[in-house]
N, CA, C and O atoms as a GROMACS GRO file, in nm:
protein
  592
    1MET      N    1   0.082  -0.120   0.000
    1MET     CA    2   0.000   0.000   0.000
    1MET      C    3   0.085   0.125   0.000
    1MET      O    4   0.195   0.128   0.056
    2LYS      N    5   0.033   0.228  -0.064
    2LYS     CA    6   0.103   0.354  -0.077
    2LYS      C    7   0.112   0.427   0.058
    2LYS      O    8   0.015   0.431   0.134
    3THR      N    9   0.229   0.482   0.086
    3THR     CA   10   0.246   0.564   0.205
    3THR      C   11   0.184   0.701   0.180
    3THR      O   12   0.200   0.759   0.073
    4ILE      N   13   0.113   0.751   0.279
    4ILE     CA   14   0.046   0.880   0.270
    4ILE      C   15   0.134   0.984   0.339
    4ILE      O   16   0.162   0.974   0.458
    5LYS      N   17   0.176   1.084   0.261
    5LYS     CA   18   0.262   1.189   0.314
    5LYS      C   19   0.176   1.301   0.372
    5LYS      O   20   0.083   1.350   0.308
    6VAL      N   21   0.209   1.340   0.497
    6VAL     CA   22   0.128   1.438   0.569
    6VAL      C   23   0.215   1.557   0.611
    6VAL      O   24   0.328   1.540   0.658
    7LEU      N   25   0.159   1.678   0.592
    7LEU     CA   26   0.220   1.800   0.646
    7LEU      C   27   0.134   1.845   0.764
    7LEU      O   28   0.013   1.860   0.750
    8VAL      N   29   0.196   1.867   0.879
    8VAL     CA   30   0.126   1.908   1.001
    8VAL      C   31   0.150   2.057   1.023
    8VAL      O   32   0.264   2.102   1.031
    9VAL      N   33   0.040   2.135   1.031
    9VAL     CA   34   0.050   2.280   1.045
    9VAL      C   35  -0.020   2.324   1.173
    9VAL      O   36  -0.141   2.308   1.188
   10ASP      N   37   0.058   2.381   1.265
   10ASP     CA   38   0.004   2.431   1.392
   10ASP      C   39   0.106   2.527   1.450
   10ASP      O   40   0.226   2.502   1.440
   11ASP      N   41   0.060   2.636   1.512
   11ASP     CA   42   0.154   2.732   1.569
   11ASP      C   43   0.215   2.684   1.700
   11ASP      O   44   0.316   2.739   1.744
   12SER      N   45   0.156   2.583   1.763
   12SER     CA   46   0.207   2.530   1.889
   12SER      C   47   0.306   2.416   1.862
   12SER      O   48   0.272   2.317   1.797
   13ALA      N   49   0.429   2.432   1.912
   13ALA     CA   50   0.530   2.327   1.896
   13ALA      C   51   0.483   2.197   1.961
   13ALA      O   52   0.507   2.088   1.908
   14PHE      N   53   0.415   2.209   2.075
   14PHE     CA   54   0.362   2.090   2.143
   14PHE      C   55   0.262   2.017   2.054
   14PHE      O   56   0.269   1.895   2.041
   15MET      N   57   0.169   2.092   1.994
   15MET     CA   58   0.068   2.029   1.910
   15MET      C   59   0.130   1.969   1.783
   15MET      O   60   0.088   1.862   1.739
   16ARG      N   61   0.227   2.037   1.723
   16ARG     CA   62   0.293   1.981   1.605
   16ARG      C   63   0.357   1.847   1.639
   16ARG      O   64   0.347   1.751   1.562
   17LYS      N   65   0.424   1.841   1.754
   17LYS     CA   66   0.488   1.716   1.795
   17LYS      C   67   0.384   1.608   1.825
   17LYS      O   68   0.399   1.494   1.781
   18TRP      N   69   0.280   1.644   1.899
   18TRP     CA   70   0.174   1.549   1.934
   18TRP      C   71   0.109   1.491   1.809
   18TRP      O   72   0.098   1.369   1.796
   19ILE      N   73   0.067   1.576   1.718
   19ILE     CA   74   0.001   1.530   1.596
   19ILE      C   75   0.097   1.446   1.513
   19ILE      O   76   0.060   1.340   1.462
   20SER      N   77   0.220   1.492   1.498
   20SER     CA   78   0.320   1.417   1.421
   20SER      C   79   0.346   1.280   1.480
   20SER      O   80   0.350   1.180   1.408
   21ASP      N   81   0.364   1.274   1.612
   21ASP     CA   82   0.390   1.146   1.678
   21ASP      C   83   0.273   1.049   1.660
   21ASP      O   84   0.294   0.932   1.629
   22PHE      N   85   0.152   1.097   1.680
   22PHE     CA   86   0.034   1.010   1.665
   22PHE      C   87   0.022   0.959   1.523
   22PHE      O   88   0.001   0.839   1.502
   23LEU      N   89   0.035   1.047   1.425
   23LEU     CA   90   0.021   1.004   1.286
   23LEU      C   91   0.132   0.908   1.245
   23LEU      O   92   0.109   0.813   1.170
   24SER      N   93   0.252   0.933   1.295
   24SER     CA   94   0.367   0.848   1.259
   24SER      C   95   0.355   0.706   1.312
   24SER      O   96   0.423   0.616   1.264
   25GLU      N   97   0.270   0.686   1.412
   25GLU     CA   98   0.251   0.552   1.466
   25GLU      C   99   0.180   0.460   1.367
   25GLU      O  100   0.192   0.338   1.376
   26HIS      N  101   0.106   0.517   1.272
   26HIS     CA  102   0.034   0.435   1.175
   26HIS      C  103   0.129   0.399   1.060
   26HIS      O  104   0.198   0.486   1.009
   27PRO      N  105   0.133   0.271   1.020
   27PRO     CA  106   0.229   0.229   0.917
   27PRO      C  107   0.211   0.293   0.780
   27PRO      O  108   0.306   0.298   0.703
   28ARG      N  109   0.092   0.341   0.747
   28ARG     CA  110   0.069   0.402   0.616
   28ARG      C  111   0.092   0.552   0.614
   28ARG      O  112   0.091   0.614   0.507
   29LEU      N  113   0.113   0.613   0.731
   29LEU     CA  114   0.126   0.759   0.738
   29LEU      C  115   0.271   0.799   0.764
   29LEU      O  116   0.338   0.744   0.851
   30GLU      N  117   0.318   0.897   0.687
   30GLU     CA  118   0.452   0.951   0.705
   30GLU      C  119   0.441   1.104   0.714
   30GLU      O  120   0.396   1.169   0.620
   31VAL      N  121   0.482   1.159   0.826
   31VAL     CA  122   0.483   1.305   0.840
   31VAL      C  123   0.610   1.354   0.771
   31VAL      O  124   0.721   1.328   0.816
   32VAL      N  125   0.591   1.427   0.660
   32VAL     CA  126   0.704   1.472   0.580
   32VAL      C  127   0.753   1.610   0.622
   32VAL      O  128   0.860   1.654   0.580
   33GLY      N  129   0.674   1.678   0.706
   33GLY     CA  130   0.717   1.809   0.753
   33GLY      C  131   0.613   1.872   0.842
   33GLY      O  132   0.501   1.823   0.856
   34THR      N  133   0.653   1.984   0.904
   34THR     CA  134   0.563   2.062   0.988
   34THR      C  135   0.580   2.209   0.952
   34THR      O  136   0.682   2.250   0.896
   35ALA      N  137   0.479   2.287   0.986
   35ALA     CA  138   0.484   2.432   0.964
   35ALA      C  139   0.419   2.502   1.082
   35ALA      O  140   0.327   2.449   1.144
   36ARG      N  141   0.468   2.624   1.112
   36ARG     CA  142   0.420   2.700   1.228
   36ARG      C  143   0.309   2.798   1.195
   36ARG      O  144   0.242   2.849   1.285
   37ASN      N  145   0.289   2.824   1.066
   37ASN     CA  146   0.184   2.919   1.025
   37ASN      C  147   0.146   2.891   0.880
   37ASN      O  148   0.207   2.808   0.813
   38GLY      N  149   0.045   2.962   0.834
   38GLY     CA  150  -0.006   2.938   0.701
   38GLY      C  151   0.092   2.968   0.590
   38GLY      O  152   0.100   2.894   0.492
   39GLN      N  153   0.167   3.076   0.603
   39GLN     CA  154   0.264   3.110   0.498
   39GLN      C  155   0.371   3.002   0.487
   39GLN      O  156   0.408   2.960   0.377
   40GLU      N  157   0.421   2.957   0.602
   40GLU     CA  158   0.520   2.849   0.601
   40GLU      C  159   0.459   2.722   0.543
   40GLU      O  160   0.528   2.648   0.473
   41ALA      N  161   0.332   2.697   0.571
   41ALA     CA  162   0.264   2.579   0.516
   41ALA      C  163   0.260   2.584   0.364
   41ALA      O  164   0.289   2.484   0.299
   42LEU      N  165   0.225   2.699   0.307
   42LEU     CA  166   0.219   2.711   0.161
   42LEU      C  167   0.356   2.685   0.099
   42LEU      O  168   0.366   2.618  -0.004
   43ASP      N  169   0.460   2.738   0.161
   43ASP     CA  170   0.596   2.715   0.112
   43ASP      C  171   0.632   2.566   0.117
   43ASP      O  172   0.691   2.513   0.023
   44LYS      N  173   0.597   2.501   0.227
   44LYS     CA  174   0.632   2.359   0.244
   44LYS      C  175   0.547   2.268   0.156
   44LYS      O  176   0.594   2.162   0.113
   45ILE      N  177   0.423   2.307   0.129
   45ILE     CA  178   0.340   2.228   0.037
   45ILE      C  179   0.407   2.224  -0.100
   45ILE      O  180   0.415   2.118  -0.163
   46ALA      N  181   0.454   2.338  -0.148
   46ALA     CA  182   0.521   2.344  -0.278
   46ALA      C  183   0.649   2.260  -0.279
   46ALA      O  184   0.681   2.197  -0.379
   47LEU      N  185   0.719   2.260  -0.168
   47LEU     CA  186   0.846   2.189  -0.158
   47LEU      C  187   0.828   2.038  -0.134
   47LEU      O  188   0.894   1.957  -0.199
   48LEU      N  189   0.741   2.002  -0.041
   48LEU     CA  190   0.730   1.863   0.005
   48LEU      C  191   0.622   1.781  -0.066
   48LEU      O  192   0.627   1.658  -0.063
   49ARG      N  193   0.527   1.846  -0.129
   49ARG     CA  194   0.417   1.779  -0.201
   49ARG      C  195   0.347   1.672  -0.116
   49ARG      O  196   0.345   1.555  -0.154
   50PRO      N  197   0.289   1.712  -0.003
   50PRO     CA  198   0.219   1.614   0.081
   50PRO      C  199   0.089   1.567   0.015
   50PRO      O  200   0.037   1.632  -0.075
   51ASP      N  201   0.040   1.451   0.061
   51ASP     CA  202  -0.088   1.398   0.013
   51ASP      C  203  -0.204   1.457   0.094
   51ASP      O  204  -0.314   1.473   0.041
   52VAL      N  205  -0.179   1.489   0.222
   52VAL     CA  206  -0.280   1.542   0.313
   52VAL      C  207  -0.214   1.647   0.401
   52VAL      O  208  -0.096   1.637   0.433
   53VAL      N  209  -0.292   1.749   0.440
   53VAL     CA  210  -0.244   1.852   0.532
   53VAL      C  211  -0.337   1.854   0.652
   53VAL      O  212  -0.459   1.854   0.636
   54THR      N  213  -0.279   1.856   0.774
   54THR     CA  214  -0.359   1.887   0.893
   54THR      C  215  -0.333   2.034   0.921
   54THR      O  216  -0.219   2.079   0.919
   55LEU      N  217  -0.440   2.109   0.949
   55LEU     CA  218  -0.428   2.253   0.954
   55LEU      C  219  -0.502   2.311   1.074
   55LEU      O  220  -0.623   2.290   1.089
   56ASP      N  221  -0.430   2.383   1.158
   56ASP     CA  222  -0.490   2.456   1.270
   56ASP      C  223  -0.563   2.578   1.214
   56ASP      O  224  -0.530   2.625   1.106
   57VAL      N  225  -0.660   2.629   1.288
   57VAL     CA  226  -0.734   2.746   1.243
   57VAL      C  227  -0.667   2.875   1.290
   57VAL      O  228  -0.641   2.965   1.210
   58GLU      N  229  -0.638   2.884   1.420
   58GLU     CA  230  -0.584   3.007   1.475
   58GLU      C  231  -0.432   3.002   1.480
   58GLU      O  232  -0.373   2.931   1.562
   59MET      N  233  -0.369   3.082   1.390
   59MET     CA  234  -0.223   3.088   1.382
   59MET      C  235  -0.182   3.230   1.347
   59MET      O  236  -0.260   3.304   1.286
   60PRO      N  237  -0.060   3.270   1.384
   60PRO     CA  238  -0.010   3.402   1.344
   60PRO      C  239   0.032   3.401   1.196
   60PRO      O  240   0.035   3.295   1.133
   61VAL      N  241   0.063   3.515   1.144
   61VAL     CA  242   0.109   3.539   1.007
   61VAL      C  243  -0.003   3.515   0.906
   61VAL      O  244  -0.045   3.608   0.836
   62MET      N  245  -0.053   3.391   0.897
   62MET     CA  246  -0.168   3.360   0.811
   62MET      C  247  -0.248   3.252   0.880
   62MET      O  248  -0.196   3.144   0.907
   63ASN      N  249  -0.376   3.280   0.909
   63ASN     CA  250  -0.457   3.181   0.981
   63ASN      C  251  -0.494   3.063   0.891
   63ASN      O  252  -0.471   3.065   0.770
   64GLY      N  253  -0.552   2.962   0.952
   64GLY     CA  254  -0.582   2.839   0.881
   64GLY      C  255  -0.688   2.853   0.773
   64GLY      O  256  -0.679   2.787   0.670
   65LEU      N  257  -0.787   2.939   0.795
   65LEU     CA  258  -0.891   2.955   0.693
   65LEU      C  259  -0.836   3.023   0.568
   65LEU      O  260  -0.868   2.982   0.456
   66GLU      N  261  -0.753   3.124   0.586
   66GLU     CA  262  -0.691   3.190   0.470
   66GLU      C  263  -0.596   3.093   0.400
   66GLU      O  264  -0.589   3.089   0.277
   67THR      N  265  -0.523   3.015   0.478
   67THR     CA  266  -0.432   2.916   0.421
   67THR      C  267  -0.511   2.814   0.339
   67THR      O  268  -0.472   2.779   0.227
   68LEU      N  269  -0.621   2.766   0.394
   68LEU     CA  270  -0.706   2.670   0.324
   68LEU      C  271  -0.757   2.729   0.192
   68LEU      O  272  -0.754   2.661   0.089
   69ARG      N  273  -0.802   2.853   0.194
   69ARG     CA  274  -0.847   2.918   0.070
   69ARG      C  275  -0.738   2.917  -0.035
   69ARG      O  276  -0.762   2.886  -0.152
   70ARG      N  277  -0.618   2.948   0.006
   70ARG     CA  278  -0.506   2.956  -0.089
   70ARG      C  279  -0.466   2.816  -0.139
   70ARG      O  280  -0.433   2.800  -0.257
   71ILE      N  281  -0.469   2.718  -0.051
   71ILE     CA  282  -0.439   2.579  -0.094
   71ILE      C  283  -0.539   2.538  -0.202
   71ILE      O  284  -0.500   2.485  -0.306
   72MET      N  285  -0.667   2.561  -0.176
   72MET     CA  286  -0.770   2.516  -0.270
   72MET      C  287  -0.768   2.596  -0.400
   72MET      O  288  -0.810   2.547  -0.505
   73HIS      N  289  -0.718   2.719  -0.394
   73HIS     CA  290  -0.708   2.800  -0.515
   73HIS      C  291  -0.588   2.759  -0.600
   73HIS      O  292  -0.599   2.747  -0.722
   74LYS      N  293  -0.474   2.736  -0.535
   74LYS     CA  294  -0.349   2.710  -0.608
   74LYS      C  295  -0.330   2.562  -0.642
   74LYS      O  296  -0.305   2.527  -0.757
   75GLN      N  297  -0.341   2.478  -0.542
   75GLN     CA  298  -0.312   2.336  -0.559
   75GLN      C  299  -0.398   2.257  -0.462
   75GLN      O  300  -0.354   2.225  -0.352
   76PRO      N  301  -0.522   2.225  -0.502
   76PRO     CA  302  -0.613   2.157  -0.410
   76PRO      C  303  -0.555   2.027  -0.352
   76PRO      O  304  -0.505   1.941  -0.425
   77LEU      N  305  -0.562   2.017  -0.221
   77LEU     CA  306  -0.515   1.900  -0.147
   77LEU      C  307  -0.618   1.866  -0.041
   77LEU      O  308  -0.692   1.954   0.004
   78PRO      N  309  -0.626   1.739   0.000
   78PRO     CA  310  -0.712   1.705   0.113
   78PRO      C  311  -0.658   1.770   0.241
   78PRO      O  312  -0.540   1.755   0.274
   79VAL      N  313  -0.745   1.842   0.311
   79VAL     CA  314  -0.707   1.912   0.434
   79VAL      C  315  -0.801   1.869   0.545
   79VAL      O  316  -0.923   1.870   0.529
   80VAL      N  317  -0.742   1.832   0.660
   80VAL     CA  318  -0.818   1.803   0.780
   80VAL      C  319  -0.788   1.916   0.877
   80VAL      O  320  -0.673   1.935   0.917
   81MET      N  321  -0.891   1.992   0.914
   81MET     CA  322  -0.875   2.101   1.008
   81MET      C  323  -0.865   2.042   1.149
   81MET      O  324  -0.940   1.951   1.185
   82VAL      N  325  -0.771   2.094   1.228
   82VAL     CA  326  -0.754   2.049   1.366
   82VAL      C  327  -0.753   2.175   1.452
   82VAL      O  328  -0.658   2.254   1.447
   83SER      N  329  -0.859   2.193   1.532
   83SER     CA  330  -0.868   2.317   1.608
   83SER      C  331  -0.947   2.298   1.736
   83SER      O  332  -1.017   2.199   1.754
   84SER      N  333  -0.935   2.396   1.823
   84SER     CA  334  -1.010   2.397   1.949
   84SER      C  335  -1.158   2.419   1.920
   84SER      O  336  -1.195   2.480   1.820
   85THR      N  337  -1.241   2.369   2.010
   85THR     CA  338  -1.384   2.393   1.994
   85THR      C  339  -1.426   2.508   2.084
   85THR      O  340  -1.404   2.506   2.205
   86THR      N  341  -1.486   2.606   2.022
   86THR     CA  342  -1.543   2.719   2.093
   86THR      C  343  -1.672   2.753   2.020
   86THR      O  344  -1.702   2.692   1.917
   87ARG      N  345  -1.745   2.848   2.069
   87ARG     CA  346  -1.866   2.890   1.998
   87ARG      C  347  -1.827   2.940   1.859
   87ARG      O  348  -1.895   2.912   1.760
   88GLU      N  349  -1.716   3.014   1.852
   88GLU     CA  350  -1.666   3.065   1.725
   88GLU      C  351  -1.618   2.949   1.638
   88GLU      O  352  -1.622   2.957   1.515
   89GLY      N  353  -1.573   2.841   1.702
   89GLY     CA  354  -1.522   2.726   1.629
   89GLY      C  355  -1.624   2.662   1.538
   89GLY      O  356  -1.589   2.610   1.432
   90ALA      N  357  -1.752   2.663   1.578
   90ALA     CA  358  -1.856   2.606   1.494
   90ALA      C  359  -1.866   2.682   1.362
   90ALA      O  360  -1.880   2.621   1.256
   91GLU      N  361  -1.858   2.814   1.370
   91GLU     CA  362  -1.860   2.894   1.248
   91GLU      C  363  -1.736   2.866   1.163
   91GLU      O  364  -1.745   2.856   1.040
   92ASN      N  365  -1.621   2.852   1.227
   92ASN     CA  366  -1.498   2.821   1.155
   92ASN      C  367  -1.508   2.686   1.085
   92ASN      O  368  -1.458   2.670   0.974
   93THR      N  369  -1.571   2.589   1.150
   93THR     CA  370  -1.587   2.457   1.090
   93THR      C  371  -1.669   2.467   0.962
   93THR      O  372  -1.631   2.410   0.859
   94ILE      N  373  -1.779   2.537   0.967
   94ILE     CA  374  -1.864   2.553   0.849
   94ILE      C  375  -1.788   2.625   0.738
   94ILE      O  376  -1.793   2.584   0.622
   95THR      N  377  -1.718   2.731   0.774
   95THR     CA  378  -1.640   2.805   0.674
   95THR      C  379  -1.533   2.715   0.613
   95THR      O  380  -1.513   2.716   0.492
   96ALA      N  381  -1.464   2.638   0.696
   96ALA     CA  382  -1.360   2.549   0.645
   96ALA      C  383  -1.417   2.446   0.548
   96ALA      O  384  -1.355   2.417   0.445
   97MET      N  385  -1.533   2.392   0.578
   97MET     CA  386  -1.595   2.295   0.487
   97MET      C  387  -1.636   2.363   0.357
   97MET      O  388  -1.622   2.305   0.249
   98GLN      N  389  -1.685   2.486   0.365
   98GLN     CA  390  -1.720   2.560   0.244
   98GLN      C  391  -1.596   2.588   0.159
   98GLN      O  392  -1.604   2.588   0.036
   99TYR      N  393  -1.484   2.612   0.224
   99TYR     CA  394  -1.360   2.640   0.153
   99TYR      C  395  -1.297   2.514   0.095
   99TYR      O  396  -1.209   2.523   0.009
  100GLY      N  397  -1.341   2.395   0.141
  100GLY     CA  398  -1.290   2.272   0.081
  100GLY      C  399  -1.223   2.174   0.175
  100GLY      O  400  -1.170   2.072   0.128
  101ALA      N  401  -1.224   2.200   0.305
  101ALA     CA  402  -1.167   2.102   0.399
  101ALA      C  403  -1.244   1.971   0.388
  101ALA      O  404  -1.366   1.971   0.368
  102VAL      N  405  -1.173   1.859   0.401
  102VAL     CA  406  -1.236   1.728   0.393
  102VAL      C  407  -1.302   1.691   0.524
  102VAL      O  408  -1.409   1.630   0.526
  103ASP      N  409  -1.238   1.729   0.636
  103ASP     CA  410  -1.294   1.693   0.767
  103ASP      C  411  -1.238   1.786   0.873
  103ASP      O  412  -1.159   1.876   0.844
  104PHE      N  413  -1.280   1.762   0.998
  104PHE     CA  414  -1.244   1.850   1.109
  104PHE      C  415  -1.227   1.765   1.233
  104PHE      O  416  -1.310   1.679   1.262
  105VAL      N  417  -1.119   1.788   1.307
  105VAL     CA  418  -1.097   1.720   1.435
  105VAL      C  419  -1.085   1.828   1.542
  105VAL      O  420  -1.007   1.922   1.528
  106ALA      N  421  -1.163   1.815   1.648
  106ALA     CA  422  -1.159   1.912   1.757
  106ALA      C  423  -1.045   1.878   1.853
  106ALA      O  424  -1.035   1.764   1.900
  107LYS      N  425  -0.960   1.976   1.880
  107LYS     CA  426  -0.859   1.958   1.984
  107LYS      C  427  -0.933   1.947   2.116
  107LYS      O  428  -1.024   2.026   2.143
  108PRO      N  429  -0.896   1.850   2.199
  108PRO     CA  430  -0.966   1.837   2.326
  108PRO      C  431  -0.934   1.952   2.420
  108PRO      O  432  -0.827   2.011   2.415
  109SER      N  433  -1.029   1.980   2.507
  109SER     CA  434  -1.005   2.081   2.610
  109SER      C  435  -0.982   2.008   2.741
  109SER      O  436  -1.008   1.888   2.752
  110GLY      N  437  -0.936   2.080   2.839
  110GLY     CA  438  -0.914   2.016   2.968
  110GLY      C  439  -0.767   1.981   2.986
  110GLY      O  440  -0.680   2.047   2.929
  111THR      N  441  -0.739   1.880   3.066
  111THR     CA  442  -0.603   1.839   3.094
  111THR      C  443  -0.539   1.783   2.969
  111THR      O  444  -0.574   1.674   2.924
  112ILE      N  445  -0.447   1.857   2.914
  112ILE     CA  446  -0.391   1.824   2.783
  112ILE      C  447  -0.332   1.683   2.778
  112ILE      O  448  -0.365   1.608   2.687
  113SER      N  449  -0.249   1.646   2.872
  113SER     CA  450  -0.180   1.518   2.864
  113SER      C  451  -0.275   1.399   2.863
  113SER      O  452  -0.244   1.296   2.803
  114LEU      N  453  -0.389   1.413   2.927
  114LEU     CA  454  -0.486   1.303   2.931
  114LEU      C  455  -0.580   1.306   2.811
  114LEU      O  456  -0.611   1.202   2.754
  115ASP      N  457  -0.626   1.423   2.774
  115ASP     CA  458  -0.729   1.434   2.672
  115ASP      C  459  -0.679   1.416   2.529
  115ASP      O  460  -0.758   1.380   2.442
  116LEU      N  461  -0.553   1.439   2.503
  116LEU     CA  462  -0.503   1.428   2.366
  116LEU      C  463  -0.523   1.289   2.308
  116LEU      O  464  -0.552   1.274   2.190
  117TYR      N  465  -0.506   1.188   2.391
  117TYR     CA  466  -0.520   1.051   2.342
  117TYR      C  467  -0.663   1.018   2.300
  117TYR      O  468  -0.686   0.924   2.226
  118LYS      N  469  -0.760   1.097   2.349
  118LYS     CA  470  -0.899   1.072   2.314
  118LYS      C  471  -0.926   1.091   2.166
  118LYS      O  472  -1.016   1.028   2.111
  119VAL      N  473  -0.849   1.176   2.100
  119VAL     CA  474  -0.874   1.203   1.958
  119VAL      C  475  -0.771   1.137   1.866
  119VAL      O  476  -0.777   1.156   1.744
  120LYS      N  477  -0.679   1.060   1.921
  120LYS     CA  478  -0.575   0.997   1.839
  120LYS      C  479  -0.633   0.911   1.728
  120LYS      O  480  -0.599   0.930   1.611
  121ASP      N  481  -0.721   0.818   1.762
  121ASP     CA  482  -0.778   0.728   1.661
  121ASP      C  483  -0.862   0.805   1.560
  121ASP      O  484  -0.860   0.775   1.441
  122GLU      N  485  -0.937   0.905   1.608
  122GLU     CA  486  -1.018   0.988   1.518
  122GLU      C  487  -0.929   1.062   1.419
  122GLU      O  488  -0.960   1.068   1.300
  123LEU      N  489  -0.820   1.118   1.467
  123LEU     CA  490  -0.728   1.192   1.382
  123LEU      C  491  -0.669   1.100   1.275
  123LEU      O  492  -0.670   1.135   1.156
  124ILE      N  493  -0.619   0.985   1.314
  124ILE     CA  494  -0.561   0.891   1.219
  124ILE      C  495  -0.665   0.849   1.116
  124ILE      O  496  -0.639   0.851   0.996
  125ARG      N  497  -0.783   0.813   1.163
  125ARG     CA  498  -0.890   0.768   1.073
  125ARG      C  499  -0.927   0.877   0.972
  125ARG      O  500  -0.945   0.849   0.854
  126LYS      N  501  -0.937   1.000   1.018
  126LYS     CA  502  -0.978   1.108   0.928
  126LYS      C  503  -0.868   1.145   0.829
  126LYS      O  504  -0.898   1.182   0.715
  127VAL      N  505  -0.742   1.136   0.868
  127VAL     CA  506  -0.633   1.162   0.774
  127VAL      C  507  -0.629   1.052   0.668
  127VAL      O  508  -0.611   1.081   0.550
  128LEU      N  509  -0.645   0.927   0.709
  128LEU     CA  510  -0.650   0.817   0.612
  128LEU      C  511  -0.766   0.838   0.515
  128LEU      O  512  -0.750   0.823   0.393
  129HIS      N  513  -0.882   0.870   0.567
  129HIS     CA  514  -1.000   0.893   0.484
  129HIS      C  515  -0.979   1.011   0.390
  129HIS      O  516  -1.015   1.004   0.272
  130ALA      N  517  -0.922   1.118   0.440
  130ALA     CA  518  -0.898   1.237   0.358
  130ALA      C  519  -0.807   1.206   0.241
  130ALA      O  520  -0.823   1.264   0.133
  131SER      N  521  -0.713   1.116   0.260
  131SER     CA  522  -0.618   1.084   0.153
  131SER      C  523  -0.688   1.024   0.031
  131SER      O  524  -0.633   1.024  -0.079
  132GLU      N  525  -0.808   0.972   0.051
  132GLU     CA  526  -0.884   0.911  -0.058
  132GLU      C  527  -0.976   1.009  -0.129
  132GLU      O  528  -1.034   0.976  -0.232
  133ALA      N  529  -0.990   1.129  -0.076
  133ALA     CA  530  -1.080   1.229  -0.135
  133ALA      C  531  -1.022   1.284  -0.265
  133ALA      O  532  -0.902   1.312  -0.274
  134ASN      N  533  -1.107   1.299  -0.364
  134ASN     CA  534  -1.067   1.360  -0.490
  134ASN      C  535  -1.096   1.509  -0.482
  134ASN      O  536  -1.196   1.557  -0.534
  135VAL      N  537  -1.007   1.580  -0.416
  135VAL     CA  538  -1.028   1.722  -0.388
  135VAL      C  539  -1.026   1.804  -0.516
  135VAL      O  540  -1.098   1.904  -0.526
  136ARG      N  541  -0.947   1.765  -0.613
  136ARG     CA  542  -0.942   1.841  -0.739
  136ARG      C  543  -1.077   1.838  -0.809
  136ARG      O  544  -1.122   1.939  -0.862
  137ALA      N  545  -1.142   1.722  -0.810
  137ALA     CA  546  -1.275   1.712  -0.872
  137ALA      C  547  -1.377   1.793  -0.795
  137ALA      O  548  -1.462   1.858  -0.855
  138LEU      N  549  -1.370   1.790  -0.662
  138LEU     CA  550  -1.461   1.868  -0.580
  138LEU      C  551  -1.439   2.018  -0.602
  138LEU      O  552  -1.534   2.095  -0.610
  139ALA      N  553  -1.313   2.058  -0.612
  139ALA     CA  554  -1.280   2.199  -0.631
  139ALA      C  555  -1.332   2.250  -0.765
  139ALA      O  556  -1.369   2.367  -0.778
  140ALA      N  557  -1.336   2.163  -0.864
  140ALA     CA  558  -1.384   2.203  -0.997
  140ALA      C  559  -1.533   2.237  -0.994
  140ALA      O  560  -1.580   2.315  -1.077
  141HIS      N  561  -1.608   2.179  -0.900
  141HIS     CA  562  -1.753   2.202  -0.891
  141HIS      C  563  -1.788   2.309  -0.788
  141HIS      O  564  -1.906   2.344  -0.775
  142ARG      N  565  -1.691   2.362  -0.717
  142ARG     CA  566  -1.716   2.462  -0.613
  142ARG      C  567  -1.697   2.600  -0.675
  142ARG      O  568  -1.609   2.617  -0.759
  143PRO      N  569  -1.776   2.697  -0.636
  143PRO     CA  570  -1.755   2.834  -0.686
  143PRO      C  571  -1.614   2.880  -0.656
  143PRO      O  572  -1.559   2.852  -0.549
  144ALA      N  573  -1.556   2.949  -0.750
  144ALA     CA  574  -1.417   2.995  -0.733
  144ALA      C  575  -1.403   3.088  -0.614
  144ALA      O  576  -1.486   3.176  -0.592
  145LEU      N  577  -1.299   3.067  -0.537
  145LEU     CA  578  -1.267   3.154  -0.424
  145LEU      C  579  -1.142   3.232  -0.460
  145LEU      O  580  -1.040   3.173  -0.495
  146ALA      N  581  -1.150   3.359  -0.453
  146ALA     CA  582  -1.034   3.442  -0.482
  146ALA      C  583  -0.925   3.414  -0.380
  146ALA      O  584  -0.955   3.388  -0.263
  147PRO      N  585  -0.799   3.419  -0.422
  147PRO     CA  586  -0.690   3.387  -0.329
  147PRO      C  587  -0.676   3.486  -0.216
  147PRO      O  588  -0.601   3.457  -0.122
  148GLY      N  589  -0.739   3.597  -0.218
  148GLY     CA  590  -0.739   3.691  -0.105
  148GLY      C  591  -0.623   3.778  -0.100
  148GLY      O  592  -0.612   3.861  -0.010
   0.00000   0.00000   0.00000
């Protein structure tokens, strides 16, 4: 089976390591790189050519929603949004899906060291599933989004 290359994008070094470690435990997933913000993510996508991107919403320099818009405009890729859940987060989820995200994983709240493992299987499952999405075909049927 083909190895799925993943780029992990999050402004938190802890979260980048956590997501990378969890994904790397699966034999079909290979984390090919990480990025701290949206601009760095766009640069690394061009360089590393990942199959799937995990993308945080709230980041400095360029947030996840703007990054997602640019990914879908320039080079559509399967993207799984990974973000905290807040009242505002529900709106961000809807916007991300409209922009072309394949799925969404909520970062757990509460005691970080205990709660992170609660979403490990969900994260792996959704990244594997996202790798099968034909995002280019979906993007062709979606109204054009200006790169901003």
